[in-house]
Biopython code that builds the backbone (N, CA, C, O; Angstrom):
import numpy as np
from Bio.PDB.StructureBuilder import StructureBuilder

atoms = [
    (1, "MET", "N", (138.297, 125.882, 102.872)),
    (1, "MET", "CA", (139.477, 125.071, 103.047)),
    (1, "MET", "C", (139.569, 124.066, 101.898)),
    (1, "MET", "O", (138.566, 123.498, 101.466)),
    (2, "VAL", "N", (140.759, 123.869, 101.431)),
    (2, "VAL", "CA", (140.992, 122.946, 100.320)),
    (2, "VAL", "C", (141.004, 121.518, 100.866)),
    (2, "VAL", "O", (141.729, 121.222, 101.816)),
    (3, "PRO", "N", (140.207, 120.637, 100.270)),
    (3, "PRO", "CA", (140.216, 119.239, 100.711)),
    (3, "PRO", "C", (141.608, 118.628, 100.536)),
    (3, "PRO", "O", (142.298, 118.919, 99.559)),
    (4, "LYS", "N", (142.012, 117.788, 101.475)),
    (4, "LYS", "CA", (143.350, 117.192, 101.436)),
    (4, "LYS", "C", (143.620, 116.459, 100.130)),
    (4, "LYS", "O", (144.741, 116.492, 99.623)),
    (5, "GLU", "N", (142.603, 115.796, 99.579)),
    (5, "GLU", "CA", (142.821, 115.043, 98.341)),
    (5, "GLU", "C", (143.053, 115.966, 97.137)),
    (5, "GLU", "O", (143.530, 115.513, 96.097)),
    (6, "GLN", "N", (142.723, 117.244, 97.270)),
    (6, "GLN", "CA", (142.927, 118.211, 96.192)),
    (6, "GLN", "C", (144.121, 119.124, 96.439)),
    (6, "GLN", "O", (144.422, 119.987, 95.615)),
    (7, "PHE", "N", (144.807, 118.939, 97.574)),
    (7, "PHE", "CA", (145.814, 119.916, 97.993)),
    (7, "PHE", "C", (146.910, 120.137, 96.963)),
    (7, "PHE", "O", (147.354, 121.273, 96.801)),
    (8, "TYR", "N", (147.360, 119.124, 96.271)),
    (8, "TYR", "CA", (148.431, 119.295, 95.285)),
    (8, "TYR", "C", (147.917, 119.304, 93.843)),
    (8, "TYR", "O", (148.677, 119.048, 92.909)),
    (9, "ASN", "N", (146.649, 119.595, 93.669)),
    (9, "ASN", "CA", (146.036, 119.706, 92.348)),
    (9, "ASN", "C", (146.069, 121.188, 91.936)),
    (9, "ASN", "O", (145.257, 121.983, 92.410)),
    (10, "ILE", "N", (146.992, 121.544, 91.071)),
    (10, "ILE", "CA", (147.186, 122.948, 90.685)),
    (10, "ILE", "C", (145.920, 123.528, 90.063)),
    (10, "ILE", "O", (145.561, 124.672, 90.342)),
    (11, "GLY", "N", (145.246, 122.753, 89.227)),
    (11, "GLY", "CA", (144.016, 123.231, 88.600)),
    (11, "GLY", "C", (142.959, 123.575, 89.630)),
    (11, "GLY", "O", (142.233, 124.558, 89.477)),
    (12, "PHE", "N", (142.870, 122.778, 90.672)),
    (12, "PHE", "CA", (141.909, 123.058, 91.744)),
    (12, "PHE", "C", (142.234, 124.382, 92.416)),
    (12, "PHE", "O", (141.336, 125.181, 92.681)),
    (13, "TRP", "N", (143.526, 124.625, 92.699)),
    (13, "TRP", "CA", (143.928, 125.877, 93.338)),
    (13, "TRP", "C", (143.582, 127.084, 92.469)),
    (13, "TRP", "O", (143.091, 128.096, 92.968)),
    (14, "LEU", "N", (143.840, 126.972, 91.171)),
    (14, "LEU", "CA", (143.548, 128.096, 90.284)),
    (14, "LEU", "C", (142.049, 128.358, 90.179)),
    (14, "LEU", "O", (141.613, 129.509, 90.162)),
    (15, "LYS", "N", (141.272, 127.296, 90.111)),
    (15, "LYS", "CA", (139.811, 127.458, 90.064)),
    (15, "LYS", "C", (139.312, 128.084, 91.360)),
    (15, "LYS", "O", (138.473, 128.985, 91.332)),
    (16, "ASP", "N", (139.819, 127.618, 92.482)),
    (16, "ASP", "CA", (139.424, 128.158, 93.777)),
    (16, "ASP", "C", (139.822, 129.632, 93.889)),
    (16, "ASP", "O", (139.069, 130.442, 94.429)),
    (17, "ALA", "N", (141.004, 129.976, 93.377)),
    (17, "ALA", "CA", (141.461, 131.364, 93.398)),
    (17, "ALA", "C", (140.530, 132.257, 92.591)),
    (17, "ALA", "O", (140.186, 133.356, 93.028)),
    (18, "ARG", "N", (140.118, 131.786, 91.403)),
    (18, "ARG", "CA", (139.185, 132.565, 90.576)),
    (18, "ARG", "C", (137.856, 132.764, 91.290)),
    (18, "ARG", "O", (137.270, 133.845, 91.224)),
    (19, "ASN", "N", (137.381, 131.733, 91.971)),
    (19, "ASN", "CA", (136.115, 131.848, 92.698)),
    (19, "ASN", "C", (136.216, 132.885, 93.819)),
    (19, "ASN", "O", (135.297, 133.679, 94.016)),
    (20, "PHE", "N", (137.325, 132.875, 94.546)),
    (20, "PHE", "CA", (137.496, 133.866, 95.609)),
    (20, "PHE", "C", (137.601, 135.275, 95.028)),
    (20, "PHE", "O", (137.076, 136.226, 95.607)),
    (21, "LEU", "N", (138.275, 135.413, 93.888)),
    (21, "LEU", "CA", (138.402, 136.720, 93.259)),
    (21, "LEU", "C", (137.040, 137.231, 92.789)),
    (21, "LEU", "O", (136.717, 138.402, 92.990)),
    (22, "LYS", "N", (136.253, 136.377, 92.174)),
    (22, "LYS", "CA", (134.906, 136.775, 91.742)),
    (22, "LYS", "C", (134.059, 137.185, 92.937)),
    (22, "LYS", "O", (133.340, 138.183, 92.883)),
    (23, "SER", "N", (134.144, 136.422, 94.001)),
    (23, "SER", "CA", (133.387, 136.726, 95.206)),
    (23, "SER", "C", (133.822, 138.059, 95.799)),
    (23, "SER", "O", (132.991, 138.849, 96.248)),
    (24, "SER", "N", (135.130, 138.305, 95.798)),
    (24, "SER", "CA", (135.657, 139.562, 96.313)),
    (24, "SER", "C", (135.149, 140.738, 95.496)),
    (24, "SER", "O", (134.761, 141.765, 96.053)),
    (25, "ASP", "N", (135.150, 140.592, 94.184)),
    (25, "ASP", "CA", (134.671, 141.647, 93.298)),
    (25, "ASP", "C", (133.193, 141.927, 93.548)),
    (25, "ASP", "O", (132.786, 143.086, 93.632)),
    (26, "PHE", "N", (132.393, 140.879, 93.668)),
    (26, "PHE", "CA", (130.968, 141.037, 93.936)),
    (26, "PHE", "C", (130.729, 141.725, 95.277)),
    (26, "PHE", "O", (129.909, 142.639, 95.372)),
    (27, "MET", "N", (131.437, 141.292, 96.297)),
    (27, "MET", "CA", (131.222, 141.810, 97.646)),
    (27, "MET", "C", (131.702, 143.244, 97.801)),
    (27, "MET", "O", (131.200, 143.973, 98.656)),
    (28, "SER", "N", (132.660, 143.654, 96.995)),
    (28, "SER", "CA", (133.195, 145.008, 97.138)),
    (28, "SER", "C", (132.120, 146.063, 96.875)),
    (28, "SER", "O", (132.260, 147.207, 97.307)),
    (29, "GLY", "N", (131.064, 145.696, 96.181)),
    (29, "GLY", "CA", (129.986, 146.639, 95.917)),
    (29, "GLY", "C", (128.878, 146.621, 96.956)),
    (29, "GLY", "O", (127.939, 147.413, 96.879)),
    (30, "LEU", "N", (128.980, 145.728, 97.921)),
    (30, "LEU", "CA", (127.945, 145.613, 98.950)),
    (30, "LEU", "C", (128.320, 146.411, 100.192)),
    (30, "LEU", "O", (129.481, 146.443, 100.601)),
    (31, "GLU", "N", (127.332, 147.046, 100.776)),
    (31, "GLU", "CA", (127.564, 147.801, 102.004)),
    (31, "GLU", "C", (127.959, 146.851, 103.138)),
    (31, "GLU", "O", (127.382, 145.773, 103.278)),
    (32, "ASP", "N", (128.923, 147.248, 103.928)),
    (32, "ASP", "CA", (129.395, 146.492, 105.100)),
    (32, "ASP", "C", (130.027, 145.147, 104.736)),
    (32, "ASP", "O", (130.108, 144.263, 105.589)),
    (33, "ALA", "N", (130.467, 144.974, 103.514)),
    (33, "ALA", "CA", (131.073, 143.694, 103.125)),
    (33, "ALA", "C", (132.556, 143.833, 102.788)),
    (33, "ALA", "O", (133.170, 142.900, 102.271)),
    (34, "GLU", "N", (133.132, 145.010, 103.085)),
    (34, "GLU", "CA", (134.514, 145.253, 102.698)),
    (34, "GLU", "C", (135.494, 144.273, 103.347)),
    (34, "GLU", "O", (136.427, 143.805, 102.694)),
    (35, "ILE", "N", (135.289, 143.966, 104.616)),
    (35, "ILE", "CA", (136.217, 143.067, 105.310)),
    (35, "ILE", "C", (136.188, 141.681, 104.681)),
    (35, "ILE", "O", (137.239, 141.080, 104.458)),
    (36, "GLN", "N", (135.002, 141.171, 104.394)),
    (36, "GLN", "CA", (134.894, 139.855, 103.767)),
    (36, "GLN", "C", (135.462, 139.891, 102.349)),
    (36, "GLN", "O", (136.093, 138.928, 101.911)),
    (37, "ALA", "N", (135.246, 140.981, 101.638)),
    (37, "ALA", "CA", (135.792, 141.111, 100.281)),
    (37, "ALA", "C", (137.318, 141.094, 100.327)),
    (37, "ALA", "O", (137.953, 140.457, 99.486)),
    (38, "MET", "N", (137.910, 141.785, 101.298)),
    (38, "MET", "CA", (139.362, 141.791, 101.420)),
    (38, "MET", "C", (139.885, 140.411, 101.794)),
    (38, "MET", "O", (140.929, 139.994, 101.293)),
    (39, "ASP", "N", (139.178, 139.694, 102.666)),
    (39, "ASP", "CA", (139.584, 138.348, 103.026)),
    (39, "ASP", "C", (139.547, 137.438, 101.796)),
    (39, "ASP", "O", (140.450, 136.626, 101.596)),
    (40, "ASN", "N", (138.512, 137.573, 100.983)),
    (40, "ASN", "CA", (138.413, 136.762, 99.768)),
    (40, "ASN", "C", (139.531, 137.097, 98.790)),
    (40, "ASN", "O", (140.065, 136.208, 98.127)),
    (41, "LEU", "N", (139.884, 138.367, 98.697)),
    (41, "LEU", "CA", (140.991, 138.770, 97.836)),
    (41, "LEU", "C", (142.301, 138.159, 98.347)),
    (41, "LEU", "O", (143.103, 137.659, 97.559)),
    (42, "PHE", "N", (142.512, 138.200, 99.650)),
    (42, "PHE", "CA", (143.679, 137.575, 100.272)),
    (42, "PHE", "C", (143.734, 136.086, 99.924)),
    (42, "PHE", "O", (144.789, 135.567, 99.557)),
    (43, "GLN", "N", (142.587, 135.401, 100.042)),
    (43, "GLN", "CA", (142.519, 133.976, 99.736)),
    (43, "GLN", "C", (142.869, 133.715, 98.272)),
    (43, "GLN", "O", (143.549, 132.739, 97.956)),
    (44, "SER", "N", (142.406, 134.583, 97.391)),
    (44, "SER", "CA", (142.695, 134.420, 95.963)),
    (44, "SER", "C", (144.193, 134.557, 95.686)),
    (44, "SER", "O", (144.768, 133.755, 94.951)),
    (45, "VAL", "N", (144.816, 135.568, 96.272)),
    (45, "VAL", "CA", (146.259, 135.772, 96.083)),
    (45, "VAL", "C", (147.027, 134.572, 96.629)),
    (45, "VAL", "O", (147.948, 134.066, 95.988)),
    (46, "GLU", "N", (146.637, 134.128, 97.814)),
    (46, "GLU", "CA", (147.314, 132.979, 98.428)),
    (46, "GLU", "C", (147.224, 131.741, 97.542)),
    (46, "GLU", "O", (148.220, 131.045, 97.346)),
    (47, "ARG", "N", (146.057, 131.469, 97.015)),
    (47, "ARG", "CA", (145.870, 130.277, 96.190)),
    (47, "ARG", "C", (146.642, 130.383, 94.875)),
    (47, "ARG", "O", (147.204, 129.393, 94.405)),
    (48, "ASN", "N", (146.672, 131.564, 94.285)),
    (48, "ASN", "CA", (147.457, 131.750, 93.067)),
    (48, "ASN", "C", (148.947, 131.559, 93.330)),
    (48, "ASN", "O", (149.641, 130.936, 92.526)),
    (49, "LEU", "N", (149.443, 132.083, 94.441)),
    (49, "LEU", "CA", (150.855, 131.901, 94.772)),
    (49, "LEU", "C", (151.175, 130.426, 95.015)),
    (49, "LEU", "O", (152.212, 129.934, 94.570)),
    (50, "LYS", "N", (150.293, 129.727, 95.715)),
    (50, "LYS", "CA", (150.525, 128.302, 95.963)),
    (50, "LYS", "C", (150.558, 127.524, 94.644)),
    (50, "LYS", "O", (151.421, 126.668, 94.448)),
    (51, "ALA", "N", (149.628, 127.818, 93.753)),
    (51, "ALA", "CA", (149.607, 127.132, 92.454)),
    (51, "ALA", "C", (150.891, 127.425, 91.687)),
    (51, "ALA", "O", (151.486, 126.519, 91.104)),
    (52, "PHE", "N", (151.318, 128.673, 91.683)),
    (52, "PHE", "CA", (152.552, 129.050, 90.994)),
    (52, "PHE", "C", (153.738, 128.277, 91.550)),
    (52, "PHE", "O", (154.536, 127.727, 90.791)),
    (53, "LEU", "N", (153.857, 128.235, 92.876)),
    (53, "LEU", "CA", (154.979, 127.542, 93.495)),
    (53, "LEU", "C", (154.942, 126.045, 93.203)),
    (53, "LEU", "O", (155.989, 125.419, 93.037)),
    (54, "MET", "N", (153.762, 125.479, 93.140)),
    (54, "MET", "CA", (153.647, 124.054, 92.809)),
    (54, "MET", "C", (154.152, 123.777, 91.396)),
    (54, "MET", "O", (154.722, 122.717, 91.138)),
    (55, "THR", "N", (153.946, 124.732, 90.474)),
    (55, "THR", "CA", (154.455, 124.534, 89.108)),
    (55, "THR", "C", (155.974, 124.540, 89.091)),
    (55, "THR", "O", (156.590, 124.049, 88.145)),
    (56, "LYS", "N", (156.582, 125.095, 90.136)),
    (56, "LYS", "CA", (158.047, 125.135, 90.244)),
    (56, "LYS", "C", (158.579, 123.961, 91.060)),
    (56, "LYS", "O", (159.778, 123.876, 91.324)),
    (57, "GLY", "N", (157.686, 123.060, 91.456)),
    (57, "GLY", "CA", (158.104, 121.890, 92.218)),
    (57, "GLY", "C", (158.280, 122.143, 93.701)),
    (57, "GLY", "O", (158.878, 121.327, 94.402)),
    (58, "ILE", "N", (157.768, 123.263, 94.189)),
    (58, "ILE", "CA", (157.883, 123.619, 95.600)),
    (58, "ILE", "C", (156.719, 123.001, 96.366)),
    (58, "ILE", "O", (155.568, 123.107, 95.944)),
    (59, "THR", "N", (157.015, 122.364, 97.481)),
    (59, "THR", "CA", (155.976, 121.832, 98.358)),
    (59, "THR", "C", (155.491, 122.964, 99.251)),
    (59, "THR", "O", (156.276, 123.556, 99.992)),
    (60, "VAL", "N", (154.218, 123.259, 99.184)),
    (60, "VAL", "CA", (153.657, 124.337, 99.999)),
    (60, "VAL", "C", (152.938, 123.753, 101.206)),
    (60, "VAL", "O", (152.523, 122.594, 101.208)),
    (61, "GLU", "N", (152.805, 124.587, 102.229)),
    (61, "GLU", "CA", (152.149, 124.174, 103.457)),
    (61, "GLU", "C", (150.655, 124.482, 103.388)),
    (61, "GLU", "O", (150.211, 125.282, 102.565)),
    (62, "MET", "N", (149.895, 123.839, 104.258)),
    (62, "MET", "CA", (148.461, 124.086, 104.313)),
    (62, "MET", "C", (148.143, 125.390, 105.032)),
    (62, "MET", "O", (147.015, 125.875, 104.941)),
    (63, "VAL", "N", (149.090, 125.961, 105.732)),
    (63, "VAL", "CA", (148.837, 127.168, 106.523)),
    (63, "VAL", "C", (148.725, 128.391, 105.614)),
    (63, "VAL", "O", (149.161, 128.371, 104.462)),
    (64, "HIS", "N", (148.139, 129.445, 106.151)),
    (64, "HIS", "CA", (147.972, 130.708, 105.427)),
    (64, "HIS", "C", (149.115, 131.644, 105.812)),
    (64, "HIS", "O", (149.053, 132.327, 106.834)),
    (65, "ARG", "N", (150.154, 131.669, 104.986)),
    (65, "ARG", "CA", (151.308, 132.526, 105.257)),
    (65, "ARG", "C", (151.674, 133.272, 103.986)),
    (65, "ARG", "O", (152.622, 132.908, 103.290)),
    (66, "LEU", "N", (150.928, 134.303, 103.696)),
    (66, "LEU", "CA", (151.160, 135.057, 102.469)),
    (66, "LEU", "C", (152.575, 135.629, 102.391)),
    (66, "LEU", "O", (153.171, 135.570, 101.315)),
    (67, "PRO", "N", (153.153, 136.184, 103.471)),
    (67, "PRO", "CA", (154.525, 136.694, 103.359)),
    (67, "PRO", "C", (155.522, 135.613, 102.935)),
    (67, "PRO", "O", (156.373, 135.862, 102.081)),
    (68, "GLY", "N", (155.427, 134.439, 103.511)),
    (68, "GLY", "CA", (156.340, 133.350, 103.158)),
    (68, "GLY", "C", (156.146, 132.873, 101.733)),
    (68, "GLY", "O", (157.112, 132.571, 101.033)),
    (69, "LEU", "N", (154.893, 132.805, 101.305)),
    (69, "LEU", "CA", (154.611, 132.394, 99.927)),
    (69, "LEU", "C", (155.196, 133.394, 98.933)),
    (69, "LEU", "O", (155.792, 133.014, 97.925)),
    (70, "LEU", "N", (155.016, 134.679, 99.237)),
    (70, "LEU", "CA", (155.551, 135.701, 98.342)),
    (70, "LEU", "C", (157.080, 135.665, 98.342)),
    (70, "LEU", "O", (157.703, 135.839, 97.294)),
    (71, "ASP", "N", (157.686, 135.442, 99.508)),
    (71, "ASP", "CA", (159.151, 135.321, 99.565)),
    (71, "ASP", "C", (159.646, 134.232, 98.612)),
    (71, "ASP", "O", (160.626, 134.423, 97.892)),
    (72, "GLN", "N", (158.960, 133.095, 98.616)),
    (72, "GLN", "CA", (159.361, 131.989, 97.743)),
    (72, "GLN", "C", (159.110, 132.319, 96.279)),
    (72, "GLN", "O", (159.949, 132.026, 95.427)),
    (73, "ALA", "N", (157.961, 132.928, 95.975)),
    (73, "ALA", "CA", (157.597, 133.231, 94.591)),
    (73, "ALA", "C", (158.542, 134.239, 93.962)),
    (73, "ALA", "O", (158.850, 134.149, 92.773)),
    (74, "VAL", "N", (159.005, 135.202, 94.754)),
    (74, "VAL", "CA", (159.895, 136.250, 94.240)),
    (74, "VAL", "C", (161.223, 135.663, 93.760)),
    (74, "VAL", "O", (161.890, 136.251, 92.909)),
    (75, "LYS", "N", (161.606, 134.514, 94.298)),
    (75, "LYS", "CA", (162.835, 133.861, 93.833)),
    (75, "LYS", "C", (162.724, 133.469, 92.361)),
    (75, "LYS", "O", (163.729, 133.422, 91.652)),
    (76, "TYR", "N", (161.507, 133.188, 91.902)),
    (76, "TYR", "CA", (161.272, 132.783, 90.516)),
    (76, "TYR", "C", (160.796, 133.939, 89.645)),
    (76, "TYR", "O", (161.053, 133.970, 88.442)),
    (77, "GLU", "N", (160.104, 134.882, 90.262)),
    (77, "GLU", "CA", (159.580, 136.055, 89.552)),
    (77, "GLU", "C", (159.959, 137.304, 90.344)),
    (77, "GLU", "O", (159.127, 137.834, 91.081)),
    (78, "PRO", "N", (161.198, 137.788, 90.210)),
    (78, "PRO", "CA", (161.647, 138.936, 91.009)),
    (78, "PRO", "C", (160.770, 140.180, 90.883)),
    (78, "PRO", "O", (160.699, 140.981, 91.814)),
    (79, "SER", "N", (160.108, 140.349, 89.747)),
    (79, "SER", "CA", (159.263, 141.532, 89.565)),
    (79, "SER", "C", (158.078, 141.552, 90.530)),
    (79, "SER", "O", (157.478, 142.601, 90.765)),
    (80, "TRP", "N", (157.747, 140.383, 91.088)),
    (80, "TRP", "CA", (156.630, 140.318, 92.031)),
    (80, "TRP", "C", (156.947, 140.947, 93.378)),
    (80, "TRP", "O", (156.063, 141.084, 94.223)),
    (81, "GLU", "N", (158.186, 141.326, 93.582)),
    (81, "GLU", "CA", (158.553, 142.015, 94.828)),
    (81, "GLU", "C", (157.710, 143.270, 95.002)),
    (81, "GLU", "O", (157.397, 143.662, 96.126)),
    (82, "SER", "N", (157.343, 143.901, 93.884)),
    (82, "SER", "CA", (156.527, 145.118, 93.958)),
    (82, "SER", "C", (155.144, 144.849, 94.551)),
    (82, "SER", "O", (154.481, 145.773, 95.021)),
    (83, "LEU", "N", (154.712, 143.599, 94.532)),
    (83, "LEU", "CA", (153.408, 143.263, 95.123)),
    (83, "LEU", "C", (153.415, 143.403, 96.640)),
    (83, "LEU", "O", (152.364, 143.582, 97.257)),
    (84, "ARG", "N", (154.584, 143.321, 97.232)),
    (84, "ARG", "CA", (154.683, 143.407, 98.687)),
    (84, "ARG", "C", (154.050, 144.690, 99.215)),
    (84, "ARG", "O", (153.322, 144.670, 100.207)),
    (85, "LYS", "N", (154.332, 145.804, 98.545)),
    (85, "LYS", "CA", (153.756, 147.088, 98.975)),
    (85, "LYS", "C", (152.264, 147.127, 98.680)),
    (85, "LYS", "O", (151.481, 147.563, 99.524)),
    (86, "THR", "N", (151.861, 146.678, 97.498)),
    (86, "THR", "CA", (150.453, 146.681, 97.121)),
    (86, "THR", "C", (149.626, 145.853, 98.084)),
    (86, "THR", "O", (148.540, 146.266, 98.491)),
    (87, "LEU", "N", (150.134, 144.684, 98.451)),
    (87, "LEU", "CA", (149.407, 143.781, 99.344)),
    (87, "LEU", "C", (149.651, 144.086, 100.823)),
    (87, "LEU", "O", (149.089, 143.440, 101.707)),
    (88, "GLN", "N", (150.494, 145.075, 101.069)),
    (88, "GLN", "CA", (150.852, 145.481, 102.441)),
    (88, "GLN", "C", (151.400, 144.299, 103.237)),
    (88, "GLN", "O", (150.973, 144.032, 104.361)),
    (89, "ILE", "N", (152.355, 143.599, 102.628)),
    (89, "ILE", "CA", (153.012, 142.461, 103.259)),
    (89, "ILE", "C", (154.379, 142.906, 103.733)),
    (89, "ILE", "O", (155.161, 143.452, 102.955)),
    (90, "THR", "N", (154.670, 142.680, 104.986)),
    (90, "THR", "CA", (155.980, 143.071, 105.521)),
    (90, "THR", "C", (156.869, 141.867, 105.684)),
    (90, "THR", "O", (158.011, 141.999, 106.122)),
]
sb = StructureBuilder()
sb.init_structure("model")
sb.init_model(0)
sb.init_chain("A")
sb.init_seg("    ")
for serial, (resi, resn, name, xyz) in enumerate(atoms, 1):
    if name == "N":
        sb.init_residue(resn, " ", resi, " ")
    sb.init_atom(name, np.array(xyz, "f"), 0.0, 1.0, " ", f" {name:<3s}", serial, name[0])
structure = sb.get_structure()
């Protein structure tokens, strides 16, 4: 969980996203760790989307709502709509 004092720090979100992505990559090679690896990948995508939206002046919520975040991000980067299928977001 992101500390409240860091919530609107874009650099913190990007660093946290990279850490989750690295962890996901490492875990993907471990037996019985696929679920945790996928959760870490989800966390990385969420944090990257939040950081992106913050650069656009959008206030993001503390909740984990990847579909809503992607809906907002696509308004600025329409090509990201293709991520919906890849990430299996409805």
